[in-house]
N, C-alpha and C positions, 0 to 999 in steps of 0.2 A: 471649528465648533460653531453651533448655531447660537445666535443671540437670543432666540426665543425658546423658552422651556417647552418640552414635549407635553402634549395634552395628557391628562390623567388616564383617559381611556386607552391611549397608546401604550402607556406604561404597563397597564394590566394585560393588554394583548401580547406585549413582548414577554411578560412573565409566563403566560400560558404557552406561548410558542416555545420558550426555553424548556418547559416541562415536556411538551410534545416531542421535541428533539431528543431529550434525555431518556424518556421512558417508553415512548412509542417507536421512535426511529432507532433508539439504542446507539446513538452516536457517542464517540469517545469525547473526552473533555476538550481536547484540542480542536476537533472538528466542530463541536458544538460552539465553542468560542468564535471560530471563524464565521459560522453562519450568523451568529448574533452581531458580530462586527459589521457584516454586510448590511443588515437591516438598520443598524444604528447609523451607518453612513447615510442611508436613504432618509431616515427619520430627521437627521440634522438638516439635510437639504430641504425636506418638505416643511420643517418648522420655520425656516427662513422665508418660505413662500406663504406662510400662514395657513398651512394645510396639515391635516392628520393623515395617518397611514391609510385609513379606510376611505379617505376622500380622493386618493390619488387616481388620476386618469392615465391612459396610455401616453398622452402628450406629456404629462408630468414625468413619467418614467423615462421617456425618450430624452427629455431635457436633462434628467439626472444622469443618464448614460453619456450624454454629450459633455456634462460637467466632468466626468471621469477622464475624458480625453483631454479636456482643457487643463487639468492639473497634472498631466503627464503620465497617467497610469497606462501601462502597456496593454495591448489587446488581450493577451492571455489572462491577465489579472482582471481586466474589464469583464471578460466572459465568465470568470469564476464568481465575481461579485454579482453579476446579473443572474447567474444560476441560483445563488443564494436568495436573491429577491424573488425569483419565481417560486422557490420552495416556500417562502413566507406567505405569498399570496395564495398559493395552493392550500396552505393551512387555514388562511382566513376564510376561504370558501368552505372548507371542511367544517370549520368551527361556526359557520353561519354568521360570521361578522359582516361579510359582504356576499352579494349574490353572484356577481360576475367577476371573473379574474381579469384584471387589466393587463396582465403580462402575456396573455395568449398571443398577441401579435407583436410582442417586444422582440426585436432582433438582436442577436449577439454579434459582436465584431468578427470579421473574418480573421482567422489566425493563420499565419503563414505555415505551410507544411514543414514540419521539422521532425523527422523520424529519429528516435534515439539510436545510439550506436548498437550494433549487433556484432557479437563475436562469432566467428566460425568455430566449428568443432575443433579444427586444427589449432586455432588460436587459444582456445580453452585448454587443449592438451599441452600447448607450449607453456602456458602459465603454470599448470600443475607440475609439469616436468621440471620447471625452474626452481621448485621448492626443494630445499635440502632437508630430507627427512631425518638426517643425523643431527640437525640443530635442535635446540631445546623445544621449540614449538613448531617444528617442521611438519610432523605428522598431524598435529592439530590443524595447521593451516591447509593441508591437503583435504582434510575432512570438511573444513569450512567451505572451501571452493566447490567441492563436489556436492555438498548439501545445498548450497545456494543455487547451483545450476541444475541439479537433479530434481529439486522440489519447487523451484521458482519462487523462493521466499523473499519477502521484504527483509531489509536488514534488521529492523526491530524484531521481526518474527524469529530470525536466526539467533539474535542475542538473548531472547527470552525462552529459547527452546530448552526444555528440561528433560532429565532422564525419564521422568514419569510420563513424558509425551512420546516416548519411543516404543514402537511395537515392531521391532526389527524382524522377528520371526515371521510376522504376518506381512511385512513389507510396507508398513505405514508409519507415518508420524502424525501426531496431533498438533495442529498449529492454531494459535490464538491470534486472529487478525484484528483489523480495525473494528472499533465498537465492541471489543471483547467477544467477537463472534468466532466460534471454533469450527475447524474443518479438518477432515482426515485427508492427508496427502500421501500418495504412493511415493516411495523412495527407491531409487535404483539399487541394484546389488552392488555396484561399484561404490556408491556412497556408503552403503552399509559396511562394506569391507574397510573403508577408510575410517569410519567411526569406531569400529571394533578394534582396529589397530591403535587408534588414538587413546582408547580407554586404558591401555597399559600405561601410557604417559600420564594420563589424568589421575590415575590412582596413586601416583607418586606425589601429588600436590597436597599440601596441608591447607585445604580450602577453609575460608573464613566461615564461622557459624552463620547460618541463614542462606548460604549460597551453595550448599551441598548438592542441590537437585539440578542446578544449571548444567547444561551439557558442555558448552565451550567456556573454558576457564583461562584467565590470564595467570601464568605461572608466577609473575611478579606481584600482581595485585591480589592474587588468591581469591578472586571473585569473577563473576561473569563479565564478558567483554562488553564494552560500550559501542554504540553505533560509530563513533568517531574512530575508534581503534580498528574496526572492520574497514572503514573507508580508507584509512592510511594503509592497511595491509594490502587491500586490492590494488591501490595505486603503486605501491612498492613492487608487488609481484608482477604487475603489467610492465613496469619499467625494466625490471630484471629480465623479463621474457622478450623484451624488444617490441612490445606492442605499442604502436604510435597513437592508437585511438584514445580519446579521452573517455575513460570508463569509470564506473563506480560499482558498488554492490548491486545496484538496480540493473546494471547492464546484463548480469547473469540471469536475472528474472526475465528481462525482455528477450534475451537469447533463447532461454528455455521455451518461451511461448512461440517464438518465431520458428525454431527448429521443429517443434511438434507440428505446427501448422504445415511447414514445408514437407514433412514426412507423412502427411495425410491424416493427422488426428482430427477428431471432430471439434469444431470451434466451441461448442457448448461445454465439452469436457475441459478444454483449456481454460475457459472463463471460470468454471467451477473450481478448478485447481488453483487459480490465482486468487480466489476469494473476493470476487467483485464487490466493491463497496456499496453500490446502489442496491437497496433492499428489493425493489421491484425486479431488477435484472437478476439478482441472485436467486430469487424464488423460482425463476424459469427453470433452473438447473437442479432443483431439489429432487426431481424424479430420477436422477441418475444414481443408480445404486453403486455402492463402493466396489463390488466385484467387477462390474463393467468398467468403472473408472480406472481401476488398476490394470485391467486388460488393455485398455486404450493406451495408457502410459507405457506399459511394458512393451507393447507392439511398436510404438511410434517414437519414443524418446531415443535420441542417438546413443546415449549411454547404454541402453539395453540392446540396441542393435549392434554396437561395437563390442560390447562386453556382455554376452548372453548370461542369463541367470545361472547361478551355480547349481 
């Protein structure tokens, strides 16, 4: 923490920046807090140097970046913090607090290449085949894995999926992603079949009031699944199927995108399907209409190639 209190002008600027992130960028509470913490780290550093945020030069920011290394922050986290700093100074220029952006020549650390694990279609089939559908939650678990893989969902998106989000006759589901942004995602006929079979079991659960609209329900807790429950489920199923890779629910999302790309799907369609977090990037794909998007997915997703539409 800084021994010197921040300048009054910096407090006001931070308050305006927080409003900008919340109302104009539409960031979720967690993402907004992360952005604010990044700037507060810089503010603390600059206060010790007797400077305010608007006075920082490229040299000051490079020294700040070096200080992150000194305290042992790993390159990936350094890059994330500096990305937050760039966002803040971009706002400062937009808000006409400063004329020139000192972060334009600020370099991020090089991050070692590390590609997340990808499951092959055969490995995914092994995981699904290992599920005992005669068990209490076996059919639900098959529906979960097929939906994760078929739609490329984040685990939080899966847990929050509701019956009112399903348009199964049309072949779509509505997903609420980061920053409460909604998108329509095509769903494979295989996943639709598994969900419809699961509905027979779901209808036998005495669901707690307030949770009736959630799709995936714990038969013990009588409410929707938590992220941790899905993490444990995926690890248990992978172990049972003899998969040695270290995987998580996100592995199915990455496998979904990789398999589409390998089978010739348009990269823009894939990014639209994933609900890219960056507003500027997401806007590039808004011209893709839902009919063409569904056609791309039906043609190129392995689930549709291996299991043609009914």
